[in-house]
C-alpha positions as CSV (number, residue, x, y, z in Angstrom):
1,M,0.3,33.2,-29.1
2,R,-0.6,32.4,-25.6
3,P,2.4,31.9,-22.5
4,G,3.0,28.5,-22.1
5,L,5.0,25.8,-20.2
6,R,7.1,22.7,-20.7
7,V,8.9,20.5,-18.6
8,V,9.0,17.0,-20.2
9,P,11.4,16.9,-23.0
10,Q,9.6,15.8,-26.4
11,D,12.1,12.6,-26.5
12,L,10.4,11.5,-23.2
13,L,7.0,11.7,-23.9
14,E,6.7,8.2,-25.7
15,P,9.3,6.5,-23.2
16,I,7.1,7.6,-20.1
17,L,3.6,6.6,-22.1
18,G,5.1,3.6,-22.9
19,E,6.6,2.2,-19.6
20,A,3.2,3.2,-18.4
21,K,1.3,1.3,-20.5
22,R,3.7,-1.6,-19.7
23,I,3.1,-1.4,-16.0
24,L,-0.6,-1.7,-17.0
25,A,-0.1,-4.6,-19.5
26,E,2.4,-6.6,-17.2
27,I,1.6,-5.6,-13.5
28,G,-1.8,-4.5,-13.8
29,V,-4.3,-3.0,-11.7
30,E,-6.3,-4.4,-8.4
31,V,-10.1,-3.8,-9.1
32,R,-11.6,-4.5,-5.7
33,G,-15.1,-3.5,-6.8
34,A,-16.7,-6.8,-7.7
35,Q,-19.2,-5.7,-10.2
36,L,-16.6,-3.5,-12.1
37,R,-14.3,-6.5,-12.0
38,E,-16.6,-8.5,-13.7
39,R,-17.5,-5.8,-16.6
40,L,-13.4,-5.8,-17.2
41,L,-13.3,-9.8,-17.5
42,G,-16.3,-9.9,-19.8
43,H,-14.3,-7.7,-21.7
44,G,-11.7,-10.2,-22.5
45,L,-9.1,-8.8,-19.7
46,K,-7.1,-11.0,-17.6
47,L,-6.1,-11.5,-14.3
48,A,-2.9,-12.2,-12.6
49,R,-1.5,-12.7,-9.3
50,T,1.5,-10.4,-8.0
51,A,4.3,-10.2,-5.5
52,D,2.1,-8.6,-3.1
53,D,-0.6,-11.9,-3.4
54,A,-3.1,-9.4,-5.4
55,E,-4.8,-10.4,-8.2
56,R,-4.9,-7.6,-10.6
57,V,-6.3,-7.2,-14.0
58,L,-4.1,-7.1,-16.8
59,F,-4.6,-4.1,-19.4
60,P,-2.8,-4.6,-22.5
61,S,-1.6,-1.8,-24.6
62,A,-4.1,-2.3,-27.5
63,V,-7.1,-1.9,-24.7
64,V,-5.8,1.1,-23.3
65,E,-4.8,2.9,-26.7
66,R,-8.3,2.2,-27.8
67,A,-9.7,3.7,-24.7
68,I,-7.4,7.1,-24.9
69,E,-9.0,7.2,-28.8
70,S,-12.8,6.8,-27.1
71,A,-12.5,9.2,-24.5
72,P,-13.7,13.0,-25.2
73,K,-10.8,15.1,-26.2
74,S,-13.3,18.4,-24.8
75,I,-16.1,18.3,-22.2
76,T,-18.8,20.6,-22.1
77,L,-20.5,21.4,-19.0
78,Y,-23.8,23.1,-18.2
79,D,-24.9,25.1,-15.4
80,R,-28.1,24.1,-13.3
81,S,-31.0,25.8,-16.0
82,G,-29.3,23.8,-19.0
83,E,-27.6,26.6,-20.7
84,R,-24.1,25.8,-21.9
85,Y,-21.5,27.0,-19.2
86,T,-17.7,26.3,-20.5
87,E,-15.7,23.7,-22.4
88,L,-13.0,21.9,-20.6
89,A,-10.3,21.6,-23.6
90,G,-7.0,22.9,-25.0
91,D,-5.5,25.1,-22.7
92,H,-8.9,26.6,-21.2
93,V,-8.0,27.4,-17.5
94,H,-10.6,27.2,-15.0
95,F,-9.8,27.7,-11.3
96,V,-12.2,25.9,-8.8
97,P,-12.4,25.8,-5.1
98,G,-10.3,23.1,-3.5
99,S,-12.0,20.3,-2.2
100,S,-11.7,17.4,0.9
101,G,-11.8,20.0,3.8
102,L,-13.1,18.7,7.3
103,Q,-12.8,22.1,9.1
104,V,-12.9,25.7,8.7
105,L,-10.6,28.8,9.5
106,D,-13.6,30.9,10.7
107,H,-12.8,34.7,9.2
108,R,-14.6,36.4,12.5
109,T,-12.9,34.6,15.2
110,A,-9.6,33.2,13.7
111,E,-10.2,29.9,15.3
112,T,-10.1,26.5,13.2
113,R,-12.7,24.5,14.1
114,A,-15.0,21.6,12.5
115,A,-17.3,22.9,9.6
116,T,-21.1,23.4,10.1
117,T,-23.9,23.2,7.5
118,R,-23.7,27.4,8.0
119,D,-20.3,27.6,7.3
120,F,-20.8,26.0,3.9
121,I,-23.9,28.0,3.0
122,E,-21.9,31.0,3.7
123,Y,-19.1,29.4,1.2
124,V,-21.0,28.8,-1.7
125,R,-22.8,32.3,-1.5
126,L,-19.3,33.9,-1.4
127,A,-18.0,31.4,-4.1
128,D,-20.6,32.3,-6.6
129,G,-19.6,35.8,-6.8
130,L,-16.2,35.5,-7.3
131,K,-15.4,36.4,-10.9
132,N,-12.1,34.3,-11.4
133,L,-13.7,30.9,-10.1
134,G,-14.8,29.1,-13.2
135,Y,-17.4,27.1,-11.1
136,L,-17.8,25.6,-7.6
137,A,-16.9,22.7,-5.8
138,T,-18.4,20.8,-2.3
139,A,-15.2,21.7,-0.7
140,F,-15.4,20.9,2.6
141,S,-17.7,18.4,4.8
142,T,-19.7,19.7,7.8
143,N,-20.3,17.8,11.2
144,D,-23.7,18.4,11.7
145,I,-25.4,15.8,9.1
146,E,-25.0,12.1,8.9
147,P,-21.7,10.7,7.1
148,Q,-23.9,8.4,5.0
149,I,-25.6,11.4,3.7
150,S,-23.3,14.2,3.9
151,D,-22.2,14.0,0.2
152,A,-25.5,14.4,-0.9
153,W,-26.3,17.4,1.6
154,R,-23.4,19.3,0.2
155,L,-24.6,19.1,-3.3
156,F,-28.1,20.0,-2.4
157,L,-26.7,23.1,-0.4
158,V,-24.9,24.2,-3.8
159,L,-27.7,23.8,-6.2
160,S,-29.9,25.5,-4.1
161,N,-27.5,28.6,-3.8
162,S,-25.6,28.8,-7.3
163,L,-26.4,28.0,-10.8
164,K,-23.1,27.1,-11.6
165,P,-21.5,23.8,-12.2
166,V,-20.0,21.9,-9.6
167,V,-17.1,19.6,-8.7
168,S,-18.2,16.8,-6.4
169,G,-18.0,13.4,-5.6
170,A,-19.6,10.5,-3.7
171,F,-18.1,9.4,0.3
172,S,-19.7,6.2,0.1
173,E,-19.9,2.8,-2.4
174,H,-23.3,3.9,-3.3
175,G,-23.3,7.4,-3.1
176,V,-23.4,8.8,-6.9
177,P,-26.9,7.3,-7.8
178,R,-28.5,9.9,-4.8
179,M,-26.4,12.8,-5.9
180,A,-27.6,11.9,-9.6
181,A,-31.1,12.1,-8.4
182,L,-30.8,15.4,-7.1
183,M,-29.3,16.8,-10.7
184,E,-31.7,15.0,-12.6
185,L,-34.5,17.4,-11.0
186,F,-32.7,19.9,-13.2
187,R,-33.1,18.1,-16.7
188,R,-36.0,16.3,-18.4
189,D,-34.8,13.0,-17.7
190,Q,-31.6,10.8,-17.2
191,A,-30.8,11.2,-21.1
192,D,-30.9,15.0,-20.5
193,L,-28.4,14.7,-17.8
194,I,-26.4,12.8,-19.8
195,E,-26.2,15.2,-22.9
196,R,-26.0,18.4,-20.3
197,P,-23.7,17.4,-17.6
198,M,-24.0,20.0,-14.7
199,A,-20.9,18.5,-12.6
200,I,-17.4,16.5,-12.5
201,F,-17.0,13.9,-9.9
202,T,-13.8,13.1,-8.3
203,V,-12.9,9.0,-8.6
204,T,-9.8,8.7,-6.6
205,A,-7.0,5.9,-7.4
206,S,-5.7,4.3,-3.7
207,G,-2.4,4.1,-4.9
208,S,-0.1,1.0,-5.5
209,Y,-2.4,0.6,-8.5
210,R,-5.3,-0.1,-6.5
211,Y,-8.8,1.0,-6.7
212,S,-11.2,0.7,-4.0
213,E,-14.7,-0.8,-3.7
214,D,-16.0,2.8,-3.4
215,S,-14.2,3.9,-6.5
216,C,-15.2,1.0,-8.5
217,Q,-18.6,1.7,-7.8
218,N,-18.4,5.4,-7.9
219,L,-16.9,5.0,-11.4
220,L,-19.6,2.7,-12.7
221,D,-22.3,4.6,-11.6
222,C,-20.5,8.3,-13.1
223,A,-20.6,6.3,-16.4
224,A,-24.2,5.3,-16.0
225,Y,-25.4,8.9,-15.3
226,G,-22.9,10.5,-17.6
227,I,-21.1,12.6,-14.9
228,P,-17.6,13.5,-16.0
229,V,-15.5,12.2,-14.0
230,E,-11.7,13.2,-12.6
231,I,-9.4,10.4,-11.9
232,V,-7.4,11.6,-9.3
233,P,-4.3,9.3,-7.8
234,V,-2.6,10.7,-4.8
235,T,0.9,10.1,-5.7
236,L,3.3,10.6,-3.1
237,M,6.9,10.9,-4.0
238,G,9.3,9.1,-1.9
239,L,6.4,6.9,0.2
240,I,4.7,5.1,-3.0
241,A,6.1,6.6,-5.8
242,P,9.6,7.1,-6.8
243,V,11.2,10.3,-5.5
244,T,12.5,11.0,-8.8
245,L,10.4,13.1,-11.5
246,V,10.4,10.5,-14.7
247,G,9.9,7.6,-12.3
248,A,6.9,9.5,-10.4
249,T,5.4,10.7,-13.6
250,V,5.5,7.1,-15.1
251,M,3.7,5.6,-11.9
252,H,1.0,8.7,-12.1
253,V,0.3,8.5,-15.4
254,A,-0.3,4.5,-15.2
255,D,-2.8,5.1,-12.6
256,V,-5.1,7.5,-14.4
257,L,-4.7,5.5,-17.5
258,A,-6.2,2.8,-15.7
259,G,-9.2,5.0,-14.8
260,V,-9.6,6.2,-18.0
261,T,-9.7,2.5,-19.7
262,M,-11.7,1.2,-17.1
263,A,-14.5,4.2,-18.1
264,Q,-14.2,3.8,-21.6
265,I,-15.0,0.1,-21.3
266,V,-17.9,0.6,-18.8
267,R,-19.4,3.0,-21.2
268,P,-17.3,4.0,-24.4
269,G,-17.4,7.8,-24.5
270,T,-17.7,8.4,-21.0
271,P,-15.9,12.2,-20.1
272,V,-12.9,11.8,-18.3
273,L,-10.4,14.2,-16.9
274,F,-6.8,13.1,-16.6
275,G,-6.0,14.3,-13.0
276,G,-4.0,14.1,-9.7
277,A,-3.5,15.2,-6.2
278,P,0.6,14.3,-6.2
279,A,2.5,15.4,-3.0
280,T,5.9,14.7,-1.5
281,F,6.8,12.7,1.3
282,H,9.3,14.1,3.9
283,M,10.9,11.7,6.2
284,R,12.0,14.1,8.6
285,T,8.6,15.4,9.2
286,A,6.4,12.5,7.9
287,M,4.1,14.8,6.1
288,S,3.0,15.0,2.6
289,P,2.6,18.6,1.3
290,M,0.8,19.1,-1.8
291,A,2.5,22.6,-2.3
292,A,5.7,21.2,-2.3
293,I,7.4,22.5,-5.5
294,E,8.2,18.9,-6.8
295,A,4.7,18.2,-6.2
296,L,4.0,21.3,-8.6
297,H,6.6,19.8,-11.1
298,L,5.0,16.3,-11.3
299,S,1.5,18.3,-11.8
300,V,2.9,20.0,-14.5
301,A,4.8,16.7,-16.1
302,Y,1.7,14.5,-15.9
303,V,-0.9,17.4,-17.6
304,E,1.8,17.6,-20.3
305,I,1.8,14.0,-20.8
306,A,-2.2,14.2,-21.0
307,K,-2.3,17.0,-23.5
308,H,0.3,14.8,-25.6
309,L,-2.7,12.8,-25.5
310,G,-5.3,15.3,-26.2
311,L,-7.3,14.5,-22.9
312,P,-8.8,17.4,-21.0
313,T,-7.2,17.8,-17.4
314,Q,-7.2,18.7,-13.8
315,G,-4.9,19.4,-11.2
316,Y,-4.3,20.2,-7.4
317,M,-2.6,23.5,-7.4
318,A,-2.9,27.0,-6.2
319,L,-3.2,25.8,-2.6
320,S,-1.1,26.1,0.6
321,E,-0.1,24.0,3.7
322,S,0.1,27.0,5.9
323,K,-2.4,27.5,9.0
324,F,-3.2,30.8,8.2
325,L,-3.6,33.5,5.1
326,D,-0.1,34.7,5.4
327,A,3.2,35.0,3.5
328,Q,3.8,31.2,2.9
329,A,0.0,31.2,1.6
330,G,0.1,33.6,-0.7
331,A,3.5,32.5,-2.1
332,E,2.5,28.7,-2.4
333,S,-0.9,29.5,-3.8
334,F,0.3,31.9,-6.6
335,G,3.3,30.0,-7.3
336,G,0.8,26.9,-8.0
337,A,-1.9,29.2,-9.8
338,L,0.5,30.9,-12.0
339,L,2.2,27.2,-13.3
340,A,-1.2,25.7,-13.7
341,A,-2.5,28.6,-15.9
342,L,0.9,28.6,-17.8
343,A,0.3,24.6,-18.2
344,G,-3.1,25.0,-19.4
345,V,-4.5,22.8,-16.7
346,N,-8.4,22.7,-17.5
347,S,-9.7,22.4,-13.8
348,V,-7.5,23.5,-11.1
349,S,-8.6,22.4,-7.6
350,G,-7.0,24.5,-5.1
351,P,-8.2,28.0,-3.8
352,G,-9.7,28.3,-0.4
353,M,-7.5,25.4,1.0
354,L,-5.0,25.5,4.0
355,D,-3.1,22.9,6.0
356,Y,-2.9,19.6,3.6
357,V,-6.3,20.4,2.5
358,L,-7.8,19.8,6.1
359,T,-8.8,23.3,6.5
360,F,-10.9,25.9,4.2
361,S,-10.8,29.6,4.4
362,L,-13.3,32.1,2.9
363,E,-10.6,34.7,3.4
364,K,-8.1,32.9,1.5
365,L,-10.7,32.4,-1.0
366,V,-11.4,35.6,-1.9
367,F,-7.8,36.4,-1.6
368,D,-6.8,33.3,-4.1
369,D,-9.7,35.1,-6.1
370,E,-7.1,37.6,-6.8
371,L,-4.2,35.8,-7.5
372,C,-6.1,33.4,-9.8
373,G,-7.1,36.6,-12.0
374,Q,-3.8,37.5,-12.3
375,A,-2.4,34.2,-13.5
376,L,-5.0,33.8,-15.9
377,H,-4.1,37.7,-16.9
378,F,-0.3,36.6,-17.3
379,C,-1.4,34.1,-19.9
380,R,-3.4,36.2,-22.4
381,D,-2.6,36.0,-26.1
382,L,0.7,38.2,-27.0
383,A,-0.7,39.4,-30.0
384,V,-0.4,42.4,-32.3
385,K,-3.0,45.5,-31.0
386,E,-2.2,48.4,-33.1
387,D,1.4,48.5,-31.6
388,L,3.9,47.5,-34.6
389,P,5.1,49.2,-36.0
390,T,5.7,51.3,-32.9
391,V,7.3,54.4,-34.5
392,E,4.2,56.4,-34.3
393,L,3.4,55.8,-30.9
394,V,7.2,56.7,-29.9
395,G,6.3,60.0,-32.1
396,Q,3.6,60.7,-29.8
397,L,5.5,60.2,-26.7
398,L,8.2,62.2,-27.6
399,R,5.7,65.2,-28.6
400,D,3.1,65.2,-25.4
401,K,5.8,63.4,-23.0
402,H,3.3,61.0,-22.1
403,L,1.2,58.3,-23.4
404,L,-1.6,58.7,-20.8
405,T,-4.1,60.0,-23.0
406,A,-3.1,58.5,-26.3
407,P,-6.4,57.0,-28.2
408,H,-3.9,53.8,-28.1
409,T,-3.8,53.6,-24.1
410,L,-7.6,55.0,-24.0
411,K,-8.7,51.9,-26.2
412,Y,-6.7,49.0,-24.4
413,W,-5.9,49.9,-21.3
414,P,-9.0,48.6,-19.5
415,K,-8.3,45.3,-20.8
416,E,-4.7,45.2,-21.1
417,L,-3.9,46.3,-17.2
418,Y,-5.2,43.7,-14.8
419,L,-6.9,45.9,-11.8
420,P,-7.0,44.0,-8.6
421,G,-9.6,44.5,-6.2
422,R,-10.5,45.4,-2.6
423,V,-8.2,43.1,-1.0
424,F,-4.7,43.8,-2.6
425,D,-3.0,47.1,-1.5
426,R,-1.6,49.2,-4.8
427,L,-1.9,52.6,-3.2
428,S,0.8,55.0,-2.0
429,R,1.6,55.0,1.7
430,E,0.0,58.4,2.3
431,S,-3.3,57.4,0.6
432,W,-2.9,54.2,2.7
433,Q,-2.9,55.7,5.8
434,Q,-5.7,58.2,5.1
435,E,-7.9,55.3,4.0
436,G,-7.4,53.7,7.3
437,A,-3.9,51.6,6.9
438,S,-6.0,48.4,6.9
439,S,-4.1,45.3,7.0
440,I,-4.5,42.3,5.0
441,E,-6.5,40.4,7.1
442,Q,-8.7,43.6,7.9
443,R,-9.4,43.8,4.0
444,V,-10.1,40.2,3.2
445,R,-12.5,40.0,6.0
446,Q,-14.4,43.0,5.1
447,E,-14.4,41.9,1.6
448,V,-16.0,38.2,2.9
449,E,-18.7,40.2,4.6
450,R,-19.4,42.8,2.3
451,R,-20.2,39.8,-0.6
452,L,-22.3,37.8,1.9
453,A,-24.5,40.8,2.4
454,A,-24.8,41.4,-1.1
455,Y,-25.7,37.9,-2.0
456,T,-29.1,36.9,-3.3
457,S,-30.1,33.3,-3.9
458,P,-30.9,32.1,-8.0
459,P,-34.7,31.3,-8.4
460,L,-35.4,27.9,-7.3
461,D,-39.1,26.1,-8.1
462,P,-40.1,24.9,-4.6
463,R,-41.3,21.5,-5.8
464,I,-37.7,20.7,-6.6
465,E,-36.5,22.5,-3.6
466,A,-38.7,19.9,-1.5
467,E,-38.0,16.9,-3.9
468,M,-34.3,17.3,-3.1
469,I,-35.2,17.6,0.7
470,R,-37.2,14.5,0.5
471,L,-34.1,12.8,-1.5
472,I,-31.9,14.1,1.6
473,R,-34.1,12.6,4.1
474,D,-34.9,9.1,2.6
475,G,-31.0,8.6,3.1
476,M,-31.0,9.4,6.6
477,S,-31.4,7.5,9.7
478,A,-35.0,7.0,11.7
479,G,-35.3,9.9,14.0
480,Q,-32.4,12.1,12.6
481,A,-33.3,15.7,11.8
482,L,-31.9,18.1,9.2
483,P,-29.2,21.2,10.3
484,Q,-31.9,24.0,11.5
485,V,-30.4,26.7,8.7
486,L,-32.0,28.6,5.7
487,P,-30.7,27.2,2.5
488,R,-31.6,29.9,0.8
489,V,-31.9,34.1,1.1
490,D,-34.4,35.8,-0.7
491,S,-35.9,33.4,-2.9
492,P,-38.9,34.5,-4.8
493,A,-41.9,32.4,-4.4
494,D,-42.0,31.5,-7.9
495,A,-39.2,29.8,-10.0
496,G,-38.3,31.9,-13.1
497,P,-38.3,30.7,-16.5
498,H,-35.3,28.7,-16.9
499,E,-36.3,26.4,-14.1
500,R,-39.5,25.5,-15.5
501,S,-38.7,25.1,-19.3
502,G,-41.5,22.2,-20.0
503,R,-39.7,19.9,-17.7
504,R,-42.4,18.0,-15.7
505,L,-41.0,17.3,-12.0
506,R,-41.6,13.7,-11.1
507,R,-40.5,11.8,-7.9
508,A,-36.9,10.9,-8.6
509,R,-35.3,8.0,-6.6
510,P,-31.8,7.0,-6.7
511,A,-31.3,4.0,-8.7
C-alpha cells in the first residue's frame, strides 16, 4: 500500500464539482481568442453577457462531462530520441524544475541578477543529471535574446543539451508553431510528434473566468500539434477567489474544467493535466505566496478532485519565497515536496525556485533534488518483505545482539534506507570537522561545480542543430544576433543511431 493524503471529505467531492459545473453553465468563461471562441460557438455553445459587461461562453454540464470522458486518463511522454520515457497517471509522481523565473541567484557571487543564456545552459546541464527530477522545464527567461523568440530559444537550449522531456510554453499568441517545429525535427513528421510527445506546455487561465488571447491561441495550437497541456489557473485566495478553502477549490476547479473542455472540443483526446498555481493574497504585505500553507492545502484539494475524475495532475509545489537557500527555503520546499508526493501529483513544478517564482537557483535545485528524493522514498509501498512473521528476526537479534550482518538486512538495506548525497550532513561532529567543517552553502556550491564539470552533451545531428538555429533566426528582427555562447559540450561530429533512425531531415517551418 502506498501512503496517501486525503483532505476533501468524500461527501464534498460531488458538491464541489457540481458547483464548479454550475458556474460554467450559468456564468461561463470569457474567451478572448476570436478563433477559439468561434470554434466553441460552432460547437453549439452560447454567449451570455454578465454583470461585468463581458461576453462569456456558457458550458452546459453535459458538455463538460463529455469533455472529462474524452480527456486521456494517462499521458505518455517520450524522450528526444523517441523512446518511451514515463507515464503521467495515478499516483506516479515526477518532480520538475519550477518555471517562470526572470533572474538567477548566481552560485559563484551570491548575487541575484538578470539571467543570461550562459546561465540557462548551465541549468540544463546540471538538471539533466539530477536523479530525482523526472524531466526538465524551461525554467527561466534570459535577457540576452529578443522577447519574441525567447520561448523557442529556451526550448532549443534544452533540446541541445538533454534527451529528457520538458515542460515549456509559448510567451506569445503565435509562439507554439515555431516551438513545435523545433520538436518535430526529432520526429518523422507532425503525426509522429502527436503520437510521441516530448513536452508539456502550460496554458494559463487569467483569473475571473477569463482566458486571454495568448492562452486561447496556445490551446488551439497545442491541440493541433498534439502537445499535452497543463491548465494552470493562478487562484489568489482572498483577492480573486474566496479566502476559504471550499470556495477557492470550487473556483479553481471551474477554471481548470473550462480549459479541459475547450481542449476536448478543439480536438477530442487532447492530453490535458489538471493543474494550478494557487497562492494566498496577504492584505498586510500585498504579496501572494505560493508556498503559503493555505495555498498548499488548496493544491492538494484540487488534485484530489482531479483524481476523483481520473485526470492526470500538475501542481506548483516544492518551492520557496525565501531569497536564498536558507532554513525557510528548506522548510517550505520540503513541506511542499512531501505533500505533493503524498497527494500523488503527477507533475510537480517548483524545485530550484525562490522569491515568488522570480528567481532560479542552481544551488537550490541541487538541494531540492535531495528533498524530492526523500519525499519519493517516504511514499514507497508499505509491503511485507520477509519481515512478517517477525519472530525469526527477533531471535537473530537476541542471539547476535544486532541485525547488522543479518541476511535480511544485507538484502534489503540498499533500497530500504535512503542515503543522502553530498549536500546533506549526516556525519558526526568529529567526522564533519575532520572533513573540513563545510557549511551547506559550501557543499551545494561544490556539488553544482562538480556536476557541471562532469557534464557531456548527448549526441545531436549537426543538420538538426543547424535547422533549429535557422528557425530561431527566422523569428528575430533584422540585424539582431544570437548570444555568443557554446550551446553544447563535447559533441561528437556525427549523431548517434537514435538521432537518425531512418528520419529524413526536412526544412521545418512554423505553421
